[in-house]
N, C-alpha and C positions, 0 to 999 in steps of 0.2 A: 070411613066415617070417623068423625071426631067425637070425643067423649065430652060430657058436660064439665068434667074436671078440667079439660084443656081450656074450655071457655072461661071457667072460673079463674084459672091461672092467668089468662089474658087480662081479665078485669083487675086482678091483684096487681099486675105489673103496670097497668094504665093508671090505677089509683096511686100507686107508689111514685111513679114518675111525676105526676101532678103535684104530689106532696113535696117531692124533692125540689121542684121548681119554686114553690112558694117559700120553702125554708131558705133556699139560696137567696131569694129576693129580700126576705125580711130579716135574715140573720147574717149570712156570710158577707153580703155586700156592705152593710153598715160596719161590721166588725173590721173589715179590711180597709175601710175608708178612713185611714189615719195617716198622720205625718210620720216620717222616719224617726223612730225614738233615738234618744241620745245615750241613755245608760244601757249597760249590758243586760240587765234583767228584762227590761222592756223589749230589747232587741230579740232576746230568746223567746219571749211570748209571741212576738210578731212572726218569728220563724216557724213556731209550732202552728200558729193559725194558718199561715200560708201552706204548710204541708198538709194540714187537715183539709183545707179547701181544695187542694190539688187531688187528694185521695177521694174526697166527696165527689168531685167532678168525674173521677174515674169510675166510681160506683154508678153514677148517673149514666155514663156512656155504656157501661156494661149492661145496665137494665134496659137501655134502649135497644141494644143488640138482641137481648132476650125477647123483648116485645116484638121485634121485627121477625124473628124466626117463628114466633107463635102465630103471627098474622099470616105468614107464608103457609104454615101448616093448616090453618083454618080455611084459607082461601083455596088451597089445592090438596085436600086430604088424600086424594088418590095417588098423587105423584110425590108428595113430600111426606116422608115417614116421620114417625114420632121421635126416632133417634136423632133427627136433625135439630131438635130443640137445643138451643144453646145451653140451657140450664141442665140438660141431661148429657149433652156431649162433652161439656167442659165445666163440670162443677168445681174443679180445683181453682179455676180462675175466679169464681165468685168467692170461694173460701179465702183465697189469698187477698183479694181486694178488701173483704170485710175485716180480715185479721189486721191488715195494714192500717185500715181506718181506725180500728179500735185501739191499736198500739199508740197511734198519735193522739187519739181522743183521751185515753187514760193518762198520757203524759201531760196533757193540758189540765186534766183533773188534779193530778198529783202536784203540779206546779201552780195550781190556782190561776191558770191562764185566763179563764173567762172573767173572773172577778177583776183581775188587773186590767183586762182590755176594756171593760165597761165602766170602770171607775171614773174616767174623765168625761164620759157621756151619760151620766146617770139620768139626766133629765130626758134625754132622747129615749132611753130604754124604759123609763117610767111611762112615757107617752105611748109606747108600743105594747103595753101590758095586755090590752084587749085583743090586739091582733095576734099575739103569741099564744093566747089561751086555746085557740083552735087546735093547736098541736099537742095539747096535754090532756090526759084523761085522769091522771091520779095525783097531779100536783096543783096546789092552789097558789096563785100569785097574789100576794096581799099588798105588796108595796111597789115593787119594780119588776119589769119584765126581764131584767138582767139575771135575776135569781133563777129563772126557768131555762136559761140558755143551755146548761149542761143536760137537762132532761130533753129539750127539744132536739139537740144534736145526737141523742142516744136512743130515746124511746121509740121513735118511728122506725129506726133501723132494726132494733131488736124485735119489734112487733112483726116487721116484714120477714125476718128470718124464721119466726114462728109460723107465719103463714106459708112460707116455702115448705117447711116440714109437713104441715098438715095436708097441703094441697098435693104434694108429691106422694105421700102415703095413700091418699084417696085415689090418685091417678094409678098407682100400682095395683090397687085392688080392682079398679074399674076395667083395666085392660086385660086382666086374666093372667093365670099362671103361665100360659104357653106363649105369651107375647114376647118377642125378642127385646122390647124396650122395658119390660117389667123390672129386670135386674138393674138397669141403669137408673130407674126411678128410685128403687130401694136404696141403692148405693148413694145416690145424691141426697136422699133424705137422711141417711146415716151421717153423711159428712156435715150436713147442716145442724144435726143434733150435736155433733162434736163442736161445731162452731158456737153453738149456744153455751156449751160448757166453757169454752174458751172465753166468751164475752163475760159471763158471770164471774169467772176467776179473775179476769183482768180488771173488772170493775171493783171487785172486793179488794184486790191488792192496791189499786189506785186510791181507794178510800182510806185503807189502813195507812198507806204511805203518807197521804195528805194529813191525816190526823197526827202521825208521828212528827212531821215537820212542825206542826203547830205546838206540840208539847215540848220539843227539844229547845226551843228558844231560837232567837235570830242567829247568834254566832254559830252554834253547832248546826242549825238547820241550813244556813247558807254554805257552810263548809261541806256538808254531806249531800245536799240536795242536787240531783241532776235529773234531767228530763226522763231518762230511761231507767232510772233506779226504782226498784220496787221492794217493799218490805215483805219478807217471807216468814221469818220467825223472830220472836222477841222473847228474851229470857224472862221478862215480866209476865208473859203469858204461859210459856213452857219453861220452867226454871232450869238453868244450868249454872255451874260454878266453875270459874277458871282457876288454874294453878300451873306453875308457880306465879304466872303473871296475874296481878290483881286487877279486877274489873268489876264495876258496879252493875253493869248491864251489857248484855251481848245481843247484837242485832245482826241477823242474817238477811242480806239483800240478794238480789238476783245476780249481782256482779262482785260484791265484796262482803267480807266478814268484818264487823266493827266491834271493838272493845271500848266501852265508855268507862272512864274513871274520872269522876268529878267533872271539870270543864274541859278535860283533854280526852283525846280518843286516838285509837290506832286502827288503821284500815289494812286489810289483807285481800289482795286481788284473788278472786276465786280460781282464776286460771293457774295460780301458783299456790294453791292450798291442797295439801295431801292429808287425808284422814286415815289413821291407823286404828282400826277397831279392836285390835288384839289387846287383851288385858295384861298389863304388867304390874304386879303388886308393888314393885319398887318405885315405879314412876306414878302409878295411879292406885292408891289404896282402895278407892271406890270402884266397885266392880261394874258400875254403870257409867264409867268414864271412857273416853276415847282420846287418842293423841292427835294433835293438829300440828302439821309440819309446814313451815313457810321458809322462804329463802334465808331469812335472818333470825327468825325466832321459832321456838318450839314450845308448845304449851298443851294443857289438857283441858277438856270440858267434861264436867261430871254432872249427870242428871240424877233426879231423885228416885227414878224407877226405870225398869226395862222399857216401858212404853215410851217414856219421854226420850230415852236414849235412842230408840229406834226412829222416832220422829225426827230428831236432830240429824242422825246419821243419814237417813234416806234423803232428807231435804237438802242437806249439804252436798251429798253425792250427785243428786239430780241437778241441782243448781250449778255445780261445777261442770258437769257434762254439757249443760246448755251454754254456759259461759265459754267453754272451749270450742263448741260448735258454732258459736256466734248467733244462734237462733234464739234471741231473747224475746222474740214475739210469741214463742210457744210457752204457755204457762208451765210452771214447775210441776203442779199437781195433775197435769193432764197425763193419764197413764195409757200411753200407746203400748200395744202388746210388744213391740220390738224394743221399747225403752224401759219397760218395767224391770226394776231391779238392776239396771245398768250401773256399772261402777266406772268412775273416771279413769282414764289410762294413767299408768305410773309415769310414762314417758310423754313429754309434751314439748311444744314449741311456743315460746313466749318471749316478750320483751320486758325487762325489769331494770330499774335503777337502784343500786344498793345505797343504803342510807348510813348505816352505822358500822358495817364490817370494815376493819382497819385496812386490809390490803386492797379491798375493792370499794372503798368509800367513794360515793358519788359516781362510780363507774356504771355504765349501762351495758347490760348483757342482752344480746338478741340471738336466741338459738334454742337448742334442745335442753330439756331439764329432765331430771329423774329424782323423785322423792326430795324435792327442795334444793337440789344441787345442779349447777350447770353440768350437763353430761351429754356428750355427743359433739356435734359440730355447732359452732356459734361464733359470734363476734363480740368482743369486749372493748369498750371505749371509755377512756378516762377524760375528765375535763381538761387535763394538762396536755392533751394531744396524743397520749399513748393509745395504741390501737393493736389489738390482738385478734387474729382470725385463725381458727383451727379447731383442733379436737380438745375436748375437756373430759375429765373423769372425776366424779365425786367432788365437783367444785373447783378442781385444779386443772391447769393446762397440762394435757397429757396426750402425747401423739404428735403428729406434725402440726406446726403452727407458724404463722408469720406475725412478727411483732414490729411495730413502728414506734420508735422513741424519738421525740423531738430533741434537736440539739441547737443551742444558740438562739439568737433573736431572729435569724432568718428562717424561712420556711424550708428547713432541711431536717432530715431524719436519719437515724440509724435503722436499717431494715434487717431484721433477723429472720431468716428462713431456716427453720431448725426443728429438730425433734425435742419434745419436752417430756419430762417425767415428774409427776407429782409437783407441778408448778415450777420446775427448774429446767433450764436448757440442758439436755442430756443426749449425747450422740452426735451424729453428723449434722452440720448446718452450714449455711452461707450467710455472711453478714456484709451488707453494703453500708459502709459508714458514711456519715455526713460529709467527711472530707474527701469522699470519692475513693477511698481505699477499700479493698474487698478482702475478706477472710473466708477461706473455704477449708473446713476441717472439723475437728471434734470439740465438743463442749462437755463440761460436767459442772453441775451446780452453778449455772449461769456464767461460767468462766471458760475460756479456751483451755482445753486440756487434751493432751495427746498430740497426734500428728495434725499439722495445719499449714496452710499457705496464706500469707498476708502480703498483698501486693498493693502498692500505692497507685494513684492515678499517674499516667504518663506526664500530665501537666503539673505535677507536684513540684515544689522547689527542690526537693531532694528525692527523686524517684528511686524506689527500691523494690525488691521482692525477696521475702524470706520464706523458706520452706524447711520445716523441721519440727522439733518436739516443743510442746508448750506444757507448762505446769502452773496452775492457778493464775491463768491469764498472762503469764510471762514466758518469754523464750527461755527454755531450760533444756539442756542436753545437747544432742547432736543436731546441727542445722546448717543450712547454706543461705548466706545473704549476698544478694547481688546489689552493689551500690552503683546504680547507673550514672550517678553524678560524677563519681571518682573513676568510673570505668574499672572496677575491680570486684572480685568475688571472694568472700570469706567462707571457708569450709572448716568447720570445727565445732568446738564445745561452747555452750552458753550457760549463763546462770543469771537469773533475775534480770532478763532483758539486756545483759551485757556479755560481750565476748569474754569468756573466762575459761582458762585451761589451754590445751594445745589447739593450735589453729593454723590453717594454711591460707595464704592470700595469693590469688592469681590476678595479675593485672592485664589490661588490654594490650599492652606492649609485649607481652610474653614473659615478663619477669614474674617469678613466684618465690615465696619465702615461707618458712615455717617458724613460728615463734610461740612462746608461752604468753598468754594474756591474763591480766588480772583487772577486772572491772573496766574493760575496754582499753586498758593500757598495756603496752608491750613491756615485758620484764625479762631479764636474763638474756643470754646469748641465743642466737638463732642461725638459720641456714638461709642464705640468699642465693638464688640461681638466676643469672642474667641471661638475656636472649643470645649472647655470643658464647654461651656455655662456660663462662667464668663462674667460679664458686667462691662465695664469701661466707666465712664462719666467724661469728662474733655478734656484737651489738650494733643496732642501727635504728634510725628513727622511722616514723611512718612514711616520711618523704624519702626513705631509702638513703639517707645520709649516714655514712659509717661513723661510729663513735666508739671510743675506748680501744681495747686490744682486739685484734682480729687477724684473720689469715685469708688472703685472696689466692686462689689457685687458678692460673690462666689456662686457656685451651692448649697452649703449647707445652704445658708441663711446668713452667716457671711458677713460683709462688712467692708471695710477699707476706712476711710476718711483721706487723707494725702496730703502732698506736695511731688512731685517727681522731681528728677533732675538726670542728667547724666553728666559725664565729661570725657575727655581723660585721661586714666590711673587711674580714680577714681571709675569706675564701676557705679552701679546703687544705688542711695540713696533715701530713703523715710523717712518721719517723720509725724506720725499721730496717729490715734486711730483706733484699730481693735475692732469692736463690735462683740462679740461672743454670745450674748444673743439670745436664740431661738426665732426666728420670723417666722411666716408663710410666705413662699416664694411664691410670685405671679409669676407663670410660664410665664404669658403674659409680665412680665417686664424683664425677663431674657432669658430663653431658647427659648421662643416663641415670643420674641420681633420682631415686624415688622418694617421695615425701609421704608422711602420714601413716606409714605401715605400722609402726609401733604405737603411735599416738592414738589411732582410732582402730582398734581391733574390729574386724568386719562384723563380729557378732553384736557389737554395741551400736552399730549404725542403724538408723531407721527403725528403732524399736517401736516408735509411735505408730507406724503402719502395721507392723506384725501384730501388735498387742490387740488392736480392735478385732482382727480376724480370729485370733486365738480365743478371745472372750466370746465371740459368736459361736465357735465350736464348743467351748466350755459350757455355754448355756443351752447346748443341744439344738442350735439353729432355730430359734423361735421365729415363726412366720411373721408375727406382729411386730417384731423388732428388727426385721431384716434391713429396712432402710436406715434405721438409727445406727446400726452397726456398720453397714457396708456403704452407706452414702447413696446419694442420688446425683443426677446431672441436671443442671438448670442453666439456661442462657442468662448471663448477667448483662444488664443494660450497660451501654457505654457511659451513660450519665445516670447518676442516682435519681430515682423518682422523687419529684418535688412535692407531690401531694398524696394524701391517703387514698384518693380515688384510684391510684395506680397500683394499689396493693394486690399483688398477684404472685404466683409461683408456677411457671410452666415447666413442670417436671413430669417424668414418666408416671403412668397410672400406678399408684401404690398398691391397688387391689390386684392388678395383674402381676406386679413384681412379687407380692406376698404369696400369690397362688403358685408361682413358678417354683418356689423353694421346695414345695412338696413333690413336684414332678422331678426336680433335680435330684433329690435324695432317693426317690423311687428308682430313678434310672441308674444311679451310680453303681450299685452292685452288679448290674448286668454287663459291665465292661471290665472283665478280669484278665482276659488273655492280653499279652503285650500289644498285639496289632490293633485290637479293638480299643484298648485303653489309650493308645497313642492317638488314634483318630478322635476319640472322645475328648482328650485333653486339648487337642488342636482346636476343636470347636468351642470348648468351654473357655479357654484362655482368650479367645477372640470375642466372646459374647459380652455385651454390655450389661446383661442382667444376671449373669452367672457369678457367684461369689469369687470363683477363680479369676474370671475376667476383670472383676472390679479390683481385686488385689493386684493383678498385672498392670492395670492402668495406673494405679498409684505408684507402683515401683518404677514404671516407665517415666512418669512425670518427675519423680525424685532423681532418677538417673540423668534425665535431660537437664534438670535444673543445676546439677553438679558439673557435668562434663561437656555440655554443649556451649557454643559461643566462647565466652571468655575462659570457661573451664577446659577448653580443648588444649591441654598442655601435656607434653610428653612425660613430665615428671609425675603425673597422676595415673599413668597407665596401670600399674600393678594395683593401685587403689581401686580403679574401676573394674579390673579383671577379677579381683576378689569379690566385689559386690555381685557381679553377674553370677558367679558360681554359687555364692551364698543365697542369692535370690532363688536359684533353681532348687536348692535344698529346702528353703522355706515354703516355696510353692508346693513341693512334694509333701512336706509335712502337713500343710493345710489340707491338701487333697486327702491324705490319710485320716485327718481328723473328721472331714466330711463323710468319708467312707465309714468310719466307726459309728457316727451318729446314724447314718442310713441303715447300717446293719442292725443296730440296736432297735431301731423302729420296726424292723422286720423280725425281731426276736432272734437275731443271729449274733454270734460273737466273732470279732475280727481275729484272724489268725496272727499269732505272734511271728515276727520276722526272725529268720534264722541268723541274720546279720545283726549282731548287737552293737556294732560300731556306729559312729555318727557319719559315716562316709556317704550313705544314701546312694548306692550305685544307680538306682532307678532315676535319681535326679539328673545324672549325667546322660543316661541312656534315653530317657523318655522326655524329660522336661527341658533340659538345657537346649537341645536342638530347636525346640518350639519357641521358647522365649527369647532366644538369641536375636531373632529378627527385630524385636522391640528395642533392643539396645545396640544393634549393629551399627547404625550410622555414627553414633558418638564413639563407640568402642573402636571401630575400624579407623576413625580419624586419629585417635590416640596412637594406634599401632603405626599409622602412616607417619606421624610426627616423630615417634620414637625411632623408627628405622629410616628416617629421611635420608641420612647421609649414605647408608648402604644402598638404598634404592636409587639414589642419584648415580652412584658408581655403577650399579647394575644397568641402569638405563643407558649410561654412556657406553657400557660394554655391548648392550644390545644394538645400539646405534652403529658401533664399529663393526660388529659381526654382520649386520644387515647389508653391508657393502659387498660382502662375498657372495658370489654365485653358489648354488647348492654344491656342485662338485668340488669347488675350491674349499668351501667350509668343511665338507666331509673329509677332505684330504688334510686340512689343517688340524682337524680334531683327531686325526690318525684312525679314522674308521676304515677297516679293511675293505678293499675295493670290491671284493666279491659280495659284500653286504649292501653295496649301493643300489638303491631301487631305480636303476636307469630305465627299467621296463615301464615305469609309471610316467616317464617323460614323453610327451608328444611334441616333436619338433616340427617347425615350419621349414620351408625350403632354405631360408637364409639363416636358420638358427644352428647353434652348436651347443653340445652339452655344457660346455664351460661357461655359457652365458645364461643358462636357465636359473631362475631364482624362485624360491618359495614353492616348489613343486614336490620335493621329496618328503616322504613321511607325512603327507598332507592330512590323512585321517587321524594320525596321532596328534598332530598339531591342533587340529580343530577340537579334538577331545579335551586336550589340556586347556584350551581357551575357555571351556565351559566351567572351569573351576571358579570363575568369578560370577557365575550366574546364580549361585545359591549361597545362603549364609550358614547352612548346616555343615559343621565340620565333617560329619560322616559322609555326606554327599560329596563334599570336596575330595575326600579321600577315595571315594568310589570313582570319581572322575580321573584321579591320578592313577588308580589301578587300571582303569580302562585304557589310559594312555600307554601304560606299560604293555598291556595286551596288544594294542594296535601296533606298537613298534615291533613286537615279536612276530605278529601275524604278517606284517609287511616283509620282514626278513625271511620268514618261512615261504612266502609267495615268491620272493626273488630266488631263493635256493631250490624252490620246487620240492621242498621236503620240510617236515617239522623240525624246527631248530630252536634249541634252548640257548639263549644268550648268556654267556658268562659275564661276570661283572666288568671285566676289562673291555668287553665290547658294548655292554649296556650303557655305561656311564657316558662315553662320547656321543652315542646316539641320543641319549636323553638330553645332553647339553645342546645338541643340534635342534631337537624339538622345542626346548625351552627358548632358545634364541629366536626361532621362527614364530613361536606363539606370541611373543612380545607382550606379555602380561604386565600391566603397570602395577607398581607397588607389590611386587612378588614377595619381597621380604616381609611386608606386613601380613600378607596372606599366609605365608608359611608359619610365622610365629603365632598368628591367631589360631590356625588349625592345631598346632602343637599344644597351645595352652588350653584350648577348649575341647579337644577331642576326649572321648570316653577313655578313662584310665585303663580300661580292659584291653585297649589296643596297644598299650605300651609294651615294647618288646616283641610285637607281632609283625605281621605282613605290612600293615599300614604304617607302622613306625619305620620299617625299613624303607618303604617307598618315599615317605616324607623326608627321611634322612638323605636319600639319594637326591631328591629335588633340592634340598637345602645345600648339598654339596655342589650341585650345578650352579645354584644361585651365587654361592661364594666364589666359585671358580670364574664365573663371568665377570665378577667385580675386579679381579686381579689385573692390575695395569700391565705387569710384565707379560702376562699371557697375550693381551691384546697387541702389544708391541711385537712379540715374536710372531704372531699370526701375520701381522702386516709385513713383516720381513720375509714371510714365505717359509718359515721353518716347518717341516712336515712331521718330525718326530716330537710329539708333545708328552711322551710318557712320564718324563720327570716332572712336568708341570702339574699334573693332576694326581700324582701318587698320594698326596695327602688326602685328596678327595676320596680316592678309593679306600684308603685306610679308614676314613671316617664312616663310609658306608658299611665297611666290614664290621666296625665296632658299634654301628647304630643300634641294632637289637642287643640288649644286654647279654654279655657272656655267650655270644654266638660265634661259632666257627664259620667264617665267611662262606666257604664252599658248601658246608653242610646246610647252612641256612638258605643258600641259593637253590639247592635241590628242593628244600621244603617249600620254597616259594613256588617253584614250577609245579610241584605236586598240588598246590592249592589253587593255582590260577584257573583251571577249568571249572571249579565249583562255583555255584551261584553265590553262595555265602562263603567268602574266603575263610579258611580255617585260621585260627589264631595260634601261632606257634610260640610256645613258651620255651625258655632255656632249659 
């Protein structure tokens, strides 16, 4: 059964729909029947009327739906429940529609839209006065019907809302407490009561705002008046005084705070207004004052008593909250339970254009704010085209950021992808310049500082690449410059962007020289090494023309002391003495002369790299500064981005990287024993996110920039060798620094090392074998070039010896026949022992060949030891008893194995192993075996030995007597026989004992 109240509600809706239809015909249709206005104000009025009409139509449609559900209910009360009524099921739709309508309606009232719209049709609206009276109950139309339009478009709707409230409450009472729809009716009535409060508040604000515009005058009114702006508080009604900023009047709107002073005014967007209610006697002597903070100004507002202060504070806070939420259709004084007493957040996201601040004048910031300052992530744009995207702290660029700076008339920019600190570039960054050159390195105070790499575009007129140290935006200290146009590389000292001090120049043709430079000019005598191994000592030009007095030492030992000169059209002139007397030539003075050893002590090179990592440890490895100290990797575009829309930086996630440093430091102390530590270092040095791995990457790049390509010159071998060893010590020192920080975070103290020297034996034992692989290609190339002549002789010797069958070679090497492993030879029907080749001592040969499969000197020595063991095992198998080879038998057998292994560049391998092996092995087993291998290598080079072999001489004892003597003297102060016994005692052990003298 339906209640009478439902029938009453049906009649209310029918009456209201009929009223809406008549209002639409008599009011909205004539209002909108106008020509397109030409001025901006009239266009704004028409826009508001169109919006109001659209929302009016929406209310009409909504009421029709409500009426339809009511009729369905009344027609079928048994099957259609009360809860299906649209008014009960979806009251929020009604509230939203009415709120939207009255927001637009109050905008029309505040902007005097109805008066402006009817002004040109005053005669028409005067004629409609009688027709419009039917809609009004409390307003008398004396002259024109236009004066009643605001009431006609408001009063019927407010009356209808009141009818909703009364009817719904009666309906709730009629259906009883136990009905399921009773709660829906009560909730709907409460919502319409709230709507009534909203309408009254909105109408009051609109009336007050309209009155304000009329009192302010045309100029101020036009400047401040907007459709959505409503007056909330006026200092003329509730007095407040400003300070230190002077103002005659303070106006608080729903979107801005305005200070009026005479005919001028200042506006402050409420989204960017912070209010501090704490009382500070120094700033505010009046205890009823509060502090107002904006992006560019700070001032105080002082009330006359606590009540007025509370009113201003609460209203400003609530207005700010609603301005931030964007819900300006909700009145400020509407006290919802969840909003009462709410304070605006200190952190906000807003757009603002600075007006007066010097550094940011006319710049627009779009991002996060905190108490009046850009704080967090944001974008800053200047009118001149500069653009900064990144992190901010207390108003300054702080953290990672990308800055575009326009250059020249063309649409080109310098793009800085860098870390910032207090508004300055600080730490690692990448800059793509407008001329398409790229800098990757460190900055300080907006200038390049520390280690960095500057590389020009390949298409530049003079392409180059510089890697080294920078000071105040200029090349300063040790660095390497590759001049791709001249095909040469400079390695040495710099000052103020000029080559200054000692330097080495290596050319593409293989020529290299060492000179003293002063402001890019060569001064004083120098050393010039030619590709044919001639040596010149004296002065010469950059084009390598000899000048003044000098000395040329030729590869054959002759030398020329003379004065040299050149002239235009005169050719090359020299006058001096050519010494042709046979002198023993010191290869270390000519073909193997090393450059730069005294000029660049290894400790002074690449300090720009080490310094960043030392500072990181010194600062106790801060997580938030890890990227700034250690750098990041980013893909640099082949062409510089031409537009700001391409502003980006595809780098690894900084949050992930920062989080890893905690895990790294937590894990470090768990790897203390040597085996675990070595495995950990292997992993860390190869990791792209571990500080050790980042240090290793920079050192590798510096090494390649110096010694690869043009820099692959034999006269730089020792320079490179020193660097590798020093890098191992620095890596170990950095690991120790990280370990100290890790232990301190766990409340532990790092144990002092018993070794007080600077030798760092762990660097050789643990670090050097790991990092050697990073430098190995360039380093081994230098060894190959340095030992090229010896390796050529060795290769020729190997080629000669490969012509011999196994038995013939064993015979020529004077290997006793009872040691020949003929049992290992499998002959076919037509074969003889004298024709078999490469079959004897095959296991030892294969073991020795593995020496080139690893870069670790210790592993190479282990392969050499296994080769020795395999030789002895083969002999023992032949003799069918355990046999210890004396040195007289070992050396020829080892020569045989070396000749059959055919290892290329064996001289380079031997010397690299000796130079890079752990010093603890010197004078021990490995040293002895390496000396024996070196003796075999030198023995195979000898031309007279090869000739004797080809002549069939069987007794070769005299030929390698020197080799045996060298092996005996290999381990320092060793008796050959006693040492040999010690070697045999050590061979069966897994870890060979180190025998000291």
